[in-house]
N, C-alpha and C positions, 0 to 999 in steps of 0.2 A: 442470583448470579451478580458480581462485582464487576463493573466495568469502570475501568479509569485511565484517565488521559496525565502522562508524566510529562513535564515540560522542562527541558535542560536548556540554560542559556549560557554561551560563552561569547568572547570578542569575535569570535569567527563565525558562528554559525548557533543555530537554536535546533535542537534535536526534540523529535515527538515521539513518545512509546504507547502506544495503545494495549491496555492490561485485559485481558478478560479472566475472571477468577485469578489473578495474579499471576497469568502466562502471557507471555508476550506475542501478541499477534500481527501487529503493524509497527514500522518504525519509518520516521521519515526527518529528514534533516533540509534546513532552511539555510542555504549559503548567502552571507549578507551579500554578497557581489552578484547573484543570479538574478540576470536580467531577462530572463525568457521562461517566465513559469507559464503553464496551461491556463488560458483564460486573459492572459496579458493581449491589450488591443495597440496596434501601432498605425501610424500614418506612414506609408511606406510609397516606394517608388517600383515599377515593373522595369525589372532590368530587361529581359526580353523574351516574348512568348516562343515556344518551341512546338511548331506544328506536329511532328513526330510522337511528342509526349502527350499532346493536348494539354498541356500544361504552360506554366511561367514560371521561370524563376524571378524573385522579388528580393531585393536589398532591404533588409529589417536592421541592418546593424552589426550583425552577427559575422563572424569569421566565413562563412559559408553561407551562400543565398538561400533563402527560405524556398520550400518547393509549394507551388499553388496549381492543382489540377483543375481541370475544367468543373468536374462533378463537385467541387469545394467551392464554387463560385456564389453558390446560391441563386433560386431564380430571379431575385429583383437587384440584380447587380447593376443594372442600368440605373434605376432609382437612387441606389447608394452614389455611384458614381456621379451623378448629377447632383445630389445633395452636398457631396463633398465640395464641388468646384463651387456650387453658390455660397455655401458658408464659409470657404476659404477665400472668397472674394468680397466677404461682408455683406451680401445680398440677401441672406436669412438671419434675422434675429432671433427667430420664434424655432424652438428646437423641438416641439411638442410633436409634428410631422401631421398635426390635424388640419391643416391647410397647405401642406406639400402634395402637389400634383405628382402620383407615381408615374413611371415608366411601363413600358409594356414588358413582361416576363421574358428572360432570354429563352431562347430554345434548348431544352434540355439534352438533345442530340447533336449541339451546334460544336464549332470549333471555337477554339482560343483565340486565334486572329480574328475572329468576326467580333469580337467583344472588348477584347484590349489591347494596346499598342505599348511601345515602349517608352519610358519616361513618365507614363501615366500616373497620376496619384491615386491611391485605394487604400481604404480602411480594412487591416487584415486581423487576426485573432490567432494566437498561439492553440495549437490544438494537440500537438505534441513536440514535448523539448529536444532541444538538440540531443542525439545519442550519437555515442563514438564517432565517426567522421562524417555523419549527416547533419544540416542543418535543421533548423525546426519545419515540421508540416504546419501551415498555416490554413486558414480560411476565410473567404470574405464573407461568409454569412455569418453574422455576429450573433453572440448572445451574451446577455449579462444575468449570471446565476446570482440568486438570493436564498434566503431561507427557506422559504415555500414555494417560489416560482422562478421561473426563468424569462427573462424579458428577450423579446426576438424582434429589434428593430426592423422596420421595412417589411412588415408582415402581417396577417389578419388571422393566421391560424390558431385555434385553442386545441390543446390536447391535456390528456390527463395521466399520468402515471399509471403503465400498466401493473404495476405492483399493489395499486388500490383495487381489490377485488371486486367490493361491493357495488353493483350497479346503483344502487340508490345513492352512493354516495358519490360515485364518478358524476352522477346526473346533476347533485346539490352543486360541487364543486364546478361544474362548468356554466352553470346557471348563474354562479357567483362571481365567476372571472367575466361573462359576457356584460355583465352590470358595471363593472369596475374597469374594464379593458379600455385603453386610450386609443384612439383612432390612430392607424398606422405602426401599430406594434401586436406582434404576436405574443402569446404566453403559454408556458409548457407547465403545468402543476406537477410539483416535486411528490414524491412519497410521503414526507413528513407533514404534508397539507392536510392528511387525513384528520378531518374531527375539529379543524380549525375553523374560526369565525370570521365574520368578512372584515371587522376591523384589524385584526393580527395579519390578515393577507394584504389587505390594502395599506397597512404601514410598511410591509414589505415591497409593494409597488412602489411607493412615493421615494422609499430609499433608492430603489433601481433608478427610476427617472431622473432623480437628482444626481447621479452618477453619471448617467447620458448625457444631461444638461452640461456638467461640468466638463466631459470631455469633450463636447462639441465648442465649448468656447475657446478651448485651445487650439482648435483647428487653424484659424486665421494665422497664427504667429508660430506655428509649430514648424520645426525642422524635418526635413525627410531624409531619412527616415528618423522616428522618434516614437517612445511608449506615450500615448494620450491617455491610457487607461490602465493602470496596474491593477492585478488581482487584490484581494486582502491579503494582508500579511499572511502566512503560512499559518500561525496559531488560529486565525479566525477564519480562514478557508477550511482548514481540517474540523475546527468545529462546526462550520456551517453543514459539512456534508457528512459528518458521523456522529455528532451529537445527538442523543434524544433522552426519552425520559427515564430510560435504565441506567444512566450515568451515574454513578455513585461517588464520584471523587474526581477533580482536575488539581493536580499538584503542579506549582509553579516555584522554581528557586530564585527567581530574578523580580524585583519588586515594580520595576515599570511594566514588564511584560504581564505579570500578575494583573496588576491594575487594568490593562488593556482587555487581557481575556474577561474580568471580573466584568468589566462595563459591558463588553459583547453578549457574554452571558444573561447578563441584568436586560438586556435589549432583546434579545431573542427567547427567553425562557426566564422569567423574573423570579419564578418559584423555586428554582435550582441555583440562584446566586450562590447559597450557603454553601455549596459543595466545592467552591472555588477556594483552596487555601495556598498559602503562602509558606514555602519550606524555608527555613531559616537555620537549620543545624548544620553547624560549622564543623563538625567532628565525621560525620558521615555524607558524601556526595548523595546528591537525592537519586542516581540512578544507581547505587550501591544500595541505598535504604530499601529500594523496592526490587533488590534482586536484577535489575534488566543487565547490567555489564556482564553477570554469570549468563545469563540465558543467550546475550549476543556472542558471547564466545563459546558456547555449545551449539549453537544454532546455524551459525554461517558457513561452516567447513563443507569440505566434500564428503564427509558422514556424518551423519546426524543419529545419534543414538537415541532410542526410543525405550518405552518400560517393557519389561520381561525379557531384555537382551536383544530385542529386534533392531534394525537399524535401517537406514537409506543410504543409498548412494548416489549423489545429485552430480550428474556432469554436464557440463555447458560446451556448446558447438558453437559455430556461426549461426547455423541454420534453425537449430532447435536446444531444447532440453531434455536429457532423458534422467529419468528416475529410477532405480533399481529397489525393490523390497526385498531386504533378507529376513530371514526370522533366527538367524546366529545360533550358536551351539547352545541350547538350552533345554533342560528338562521341563515336561508339559505335562498337565493333568489330563489334556485331550486324549479322547480315545483312539484316534486315527489321524492321519496325516491330513484328511479334508478340514477336520475340525481346528487343527493347528493352523492351517494355511488361512482360514477363514478369521480366525482370533487375531492372526499379525497382520491381514489383510484391513481389517476394520480399525486395529491402532493405526496403521499407516496412513490410511484415508484421511483421518483426523489430522495427522500429523502433516499430510501434503497440503490440504487444505491450508494451513496455517502458513507453511512454509513459501508458499504461491504469494500470499500477501503480504507476508514479512520481507521476502526480498523482491516483491514486485516484479516478478518472473512475467516474461511477455513472449508471445509469437506461439510457437508450436512446443506443447509439453507431451511426451510419451512416457507413460508410466507402467511399467513391468510388474504388476502383482504376482506374486506366488501363485502357481497355476492350482485351479479349482475344476473338478470335472462336473460338479452339482450345478444343473444351470440356474437352480433358485439361489443359489449363493453367490453366482455371478452377477445376476439382476439386484439382490440385496446389497451386493457392494457397490453397485453403480447407483443406484439410488442413495445409499448411506453417502457416497461422496458428493453426490448434488446436492443434498441437503446441507451438508458441510458448508459447500460453498455459496449457498445461498445469501448468505451475507457479505459477500465479497462486491466491492462497489464497480471494479473492473468488467467491462463485458467480456462474457466469456463463453465457449460453448464447450461440453462435455459428450464425448461418442460413446456409444455403448462398446463393451469389449470386444476386440477382434477376436478372429478365430485361433489368433494365437496368444490370445489374453491378454494382449495390450489394450490401455485405454488412452484416447486422444484427448487433448485439450487445447484448445486456442483461447489464448488470454489476450487482452488487448494492454499494449504498453504505452502509456503516454509521459512517463520519465525514465530515466536512466535507471538500470536495474539496481537495488542495494545490494552492493558488493563490498563487504568487508572481512579485511585480512586477519585470521584468526592464528595464524602460524607465527612463533615468535623465534628468536634468535636461540640456538641451542648454547646453554651454559656450559657443555663440554668440548665444544666445536664452534668458535666463533663463526665460520664460514657457511655453517649449514644451519637450517630451521627446523623447528619442532613444532607439532600441533598444540594447540593452548594447553599449559600445564594444568589449568583448572578443569580439563577435563579427565583428568587422571582419577579423580574422587568419583566421579560418576560410573567409570568403567569398573573401578575397585568395587564399588558398593553392587553392581550388575552382578560381577563374578561370586562376589560373597553371598548374595542372596541364593545363587545356585547351589553353592558349595556346601553351605550350612545346612542344606535338605538331605544331603546324601552322606554327609560326614560327621563322626562326633565331634571332631576336633580340627580346627584349621590353623595353620599358621601361616603368617602374611611376611615376606621377605622383600623389603624396598628400601628406596634411597634413603640417606639420612634425614634428608630436609624432608621428605614425603611422611618419615615415620613419626618426627617430630610434630608435623601438623595434624596428624592422625591423633596423637597422644596428648596433644597440651590441652591447657584449659578445663573449666568444668561448666558443663560436661562435654568430655571430648568425644570425637567422633566414635572412637573405640568404646567408650561408654554407651552413649546410643546404641551401637549394634548390639552390645550386651542385653541391654534394655529391648530391643525389638526381637533378636534372635534367641535370648536366653543362653547363650553361647560366649565364654570369653575368646576373644581372638588375639593369640600371642603375635606382638609385631618386632620383627629382628630387623634393625637397620644394617645395609649392605653396602659398604664402602665401594666395593667394584661395579655397583650397578649405575646404571646412565640414569639421567634423573626421572624418566618416564616409565622405567623398566620395574617390573612387580612381578611375583609369584607367589601362589600359593602350595602350601605342604599339607598332605595330612599327617595324623599321628605318627606313622610307620614313615615319615619322612621323604615320601613319594611326591612328587610335583604334579600337581594338577593341571588341567587343561583351562587356557582361559576360554 
């Protein structure tokens, strides 16, 4: 399996594409002006507690106040508030917490008015970026994420990722952490720490302690509100969260960013430094070289084509997402409808798992698979979908098929959904739009594959521009069709056709259905 990260830089943003065997599975964009990333920590002022919501609105410098619910305060809020007050007044110079006197934990069923007042200073962390008309969601229970561990100030809890299944390894990591854990800090052990030695984890811990200390030094002179600890740049944070030993390549088209990525990989996985490559070609942009632009055009529309003529329809509403699975009009070797439904559903399940990550869809997702009467097939489909989503970093839950055959998924969304416009201006009508022209080749391929199985000769009628594209170069697409299907496809340009119009005819001149 090839797993590659392709990084494209421009003056406005940096784009990150994660490929698995050449197929695009995640797409991220870091805007240079983005000031509210998940993980950023702000020193802020409480605007006002609202008893009815048991929450407070907090001024973090965004156009809309951030929302801080009582359950997101953390049990040691009183200790944090005391620490901020003393540090801001210059009465604490040692930020290690080893000599800091903790306060009593707040009541888990208490009210916001009992613990927070208007204009009070508080440290908060972004847990959900601003989405649509809503301000950021924040928490005052802080955490600093590293490569192998997460450091939690004002805590003494040690926990190990549930994805580490071996009890012996869990016990080893717990004992290791207990020997190096600084007083006043809790530690969460991440999945990638499995098998790592004390030196590697301790180095990660020291980096996090250094970041905590640097943040605390800013507090006495920090404006309210202001960011006092920024997340790593998006390149480093993505590498921190997704990078593992299965990566085979990281390709970057900007020299400065390339050096940053190389230094970070050298720090977290020295043996993998050689897979970081600087892409220098001036002839072909990096996203075109790795066929990412094409995949973006064909993956973000309302209709998503799959293999064998099947396709998905993805609809978005304010409250949920609905995905409809369609088999398309195609011949199939399956002996009955149940087998056909099962085959299409399995293809769709893999594509849906990819689409959820690619678009970063969150909230409630309802999937209408093709009906199957065999309960074993329904269970097999459910288990397959669950396995396909196992690598999804976002928290999610999948419910078994309902009596109507619907599968419901809840998926956490902490950033705005990736929404890329794939339609383009119609060259025949400047006031209208058409779907991305690049998709027409995929559609022609799907239909051709179906028609050549049942007809000795097929003739393709298309717009002159498309006809030229199919016939040009060596080998041309038409030549490749001949090598694949052992049939020569006659292509006739039609001036009267619109840009995306095409039709297949048999040897008797009869039009074949799409």
